[in-house]
N, C-alpha and C positions, 0 to 999 in steps of 0.2 A: 808400639812395636807392631809391625805387620808381618804375619807369617804367610808363606805361600804353599808349603808342603805339609800335608796331614794336619790341617787346622782343627782345633777343638772348638772354634767359634767362627761362624760365618755371618757376615753382614751383607744384605743385598738391597738393591734399589726396588722401590715400589711406587705405584701411582696412587695418590690419594684423590679419588674421584670426587668432583664437586668442590675442590679446595683451591685457594689461592694463597700466595705469600701475604703475610700481614705483620703488623707490629715491627716494622723496620727489619724484616727478615728473620725475626726471632720466634715466629710462630705462624699459624695458619688459621684461616677461617673456612668454614664449610657451609654450603648452601644446599639444602635438600631440594631435589628436583632440577638441579643445575649440573648434574654429573657429566652430561655430554658436552657442556660448554667449558668447564674448568677442570683441569687435571694438574695437580702439583706433583712433581717428581721429587721424592725424598731419597737421596743416595745412601743415607745412613752413616756416612763418614765425612768429616772426622766425627768420631763418637762424642756426642754432647747432647744435653737435654734440648728438647724441642726441634731436633734435627732428624729424629727417627720416629717410627711408629712401632709399637710392641711386636708386630708380626715380622719385623725385619731382622730379628736376632735369632740365630740357631746356635745353641751351645750344648755341650755334653752335660749329662746329669751330674757328673762329678764337679764340674765348674759351678753349676747352680747350687749344689750342696755346700761347696766351699765358701760361698758368700752368704749363706744362710737363706737361700731361696728368695722368693719374692717378698722380702722383708720391708721394702720401702713402699709405703702406701700413699705417697704424695702424688700430685697431679702430673708431675714430670718423672715419675718413677721409672718408666721405660728408658728414658735417656740417662737418668742417673745410674741405673743398674748397668746399662750397656757401657757407659764410660768407665765404671769401676771394673767391670770384667775385662774390657779391652786393655786397660792399663796394667792389670795384674797378669793376664794370660796371653795377650796378643790377639790378633784376629786376621781373617782373610776376607778381602772385599770381593764380592761378585758383582761386577758392574752391570750385568744384564738386568732388566726389569723382570722380576720373577713373580710379582703379585700386583693385584689391584685391590685397594681397600675402599669399599663403598661406604 
């Protein structure tokens, strides 16, 4: 469910500098020193593991407390938690690129 007015959670696009798509689109690879040659855009939606970076999610404190905070310690925890929050609370997508992750 995607909300447009007064969202409690925002998902926005970022550039992962020095990254390319890998593993048949289910992940990415990063090369240090190649940031100016490769930039992978992650839109953050649809919300799913390996499709976002942790910095793409902004949610209210109440939402984080409701799911138990950053309880998942797995490698894909950012995507796992995002998908759980989005399913439970909805989200608003901001399509502009608002960040670069080096």
